[in-house]
C-alpha positions in Angstrom: 58.4 -125.1 3.4 61.6 -125.3 4.7 62.2 -124.8 7.8 64.8 -124.3 10.4 64.6 -125.5 13.7 62.8 -122.2 14.9 60.3 -122.2 13.0 61.0 -120.0 10.8 61.0 -121.0 6.7 63.8 -120.0 3.6 62.3 -118.5 1.3 63.9 -116.6 -2.2 64.0 -113.1 -3.2 63.6 -113.5 -7.1 63.2 -110.2 -10.1 62.3 -111.0 -12.9 62.3 -108.7 -16.2 59.0 -107.6 -17.3 57.9 -104.8 -19.8 57.3 -102.1 -17.6 59.4 -102.7 -14.8 60.8 -105.7 -12.5 58.8 -107.6 -10.5 60.2 -108.8 -7.9 58.9 -111.1 -5.8 59.6 -113.8 -2.7 58.7 -117.2 -2.9 59.1 -120.9 -1.0 62.0 -122.8 -3.7 60.3 -125.2 -6.1 59.3 -124.9 -10.0 57.8 -127.2 -12.3 56.8 -130.9 -12.1 59.0 -133.2 -15.2 57.4 -135.8 -17.4 57.3 -138.7 -15.1 57.8 -137.1 -11.5 55.6 -137.2 -9.1 54.8 -133.9 -6.9 56.6 -135.5 -3.8 59.6 -136.3 -6.5 59.6 -133.3 -8.1 60.3 -131.2 -4.6 63.2 -133.3 -3.2 64.7 -132.9 -6.9 63.4 -128.7 -6.8 65.8 -128.4 -3.2 68.3 -130.1 -4.3 68.9 -127.9 -7.7 67.7 -124.8 -6.3 69.7 -124.5 -2.6 72.1 -128.1 -2.9 70.2 -130.4 -0.2 69.6 -133.8 -0.1 66.6 -134.0 2.5 63.4 -135.7 3.2 60.0 -134.0 1.6 56.9 -134.7 3.6 53.4 -133.6 2.1 52.1 -132.2 0.5 51.1 -129.8 3.3 48.6 -128.3 1.1 47.5 -127.8 -2.4 46.6 -124.0 -4.0 45.1 -123.8 -6.7 46.0 -120.3 -9.1 46.4 -118.0 -11.9 49.6 -115.7 -12.9 51.4 -113.4 -15.4 53.9 -115.6 -17.2 55.8 -114.8 -21.4 53.2 -113.0 -22.1 49.2 -114.9 -21.3 47.4 -116.2 -17.7 49.5 -119.2 -16.2 46.9 -122.0 -14.2 49.1 -123.6 -11.6 48.3 -125.8 -8.5 51.1 -125.9 -6.8 51.9 -128.2 -3.9 53.3 -127.5 -0.6 55.3 -130.2 0.4 58.1 -129.5 4.3 61.3 -129.9 5.0 63.8 -129.3 7.3 67.3 -128.0 7.5 70.6 -126.3 9.9 69.8 -122.2 9.1 73.2 -122.8 7.3 73.2 -125.7 4.7 71.5 -124.2 1.7 73.1 -122.0 -0.3 71.4 -120.3 -4.0 72.8 -122.9 -6.6 70.2 -122.6 -9.1 70.2 -125.4 -12.1 69.8 -123.5 -15.4 71.0 -120.6 -15.9 67.2 -118.3 -16.3 67.3 -119.9 -12.4 70.3 -118.4 -11.5 69.4 -115.1 -13.8 65.9 -113.9 -12.1 66.9 -115.5 -8.2 69.0 -113.2 -6.4 68.9 -114.7 -2.9 68.1 -115.9 0.3 66.7 -115.1 3.7 64.8 -117.3 6.7 61.7 -115.1 7.3 59.9 -115.9 10.9 55.6 -116.0 10.3 55.4 -112.9 12.0 57.9 -110.9 9.6 55.6 -112.9 6.8 52.7 -111.4 7.8 54.5 -108.3 8.5 55.7 -107.5 5.2 55.2 -104.7 2.6 57.0 -106.9 0.4 55.4 -109.1 -2.4 55.7 -113.2 -1.1 54.1 -115.8 -2.5 51.5 -118.1 -1.7 49.3 -116.3 0.1 48.3 -117.1 3.5 51.3 -118.3 4.0 52.3 -116.9 7.5 49.2 -119.1 8.8 50.5 -122.2 6.4 53.7 -121.6 8.9 51.3 -121.9 12.3 49.3 -124.3 11.4 52.7 -126.3 11.2 54.1 -124.7 14.0 55.1 -128.2 16.1 55.8 -130.4 13.2 58.7 -130.2 13.0 61.3 -133.3 12.6 63.9 -131.4 15.2 
């Protein structure tokens, strides 16, 4: 969870081509853990690769196990959620791989109330509650 000074978080809008149409959703910046890398090292690397930021990452503040459909099969997944802070104007969507640049369309700051009220598909589930749990723990 990348927070700004107001307590809003940054989400990335993904548009993934699928048989039968596009799968559109918003999610926290992140990605896979590479061989020999710790969870926190992966979180810092992903923020650097996707958003061009060198940040102090803390946590994990939450861990979530789930499943999702990807490339024709069900994937078991564990999300380690970390937190970091930056100024609202600092992130820029750069993407690291050609695949990322293809599906990552935009970034937007969201308040907990906006996340909660949105009709958009937002991952992880329960994000507004996790944002509120983290309130007051920002480094500003």
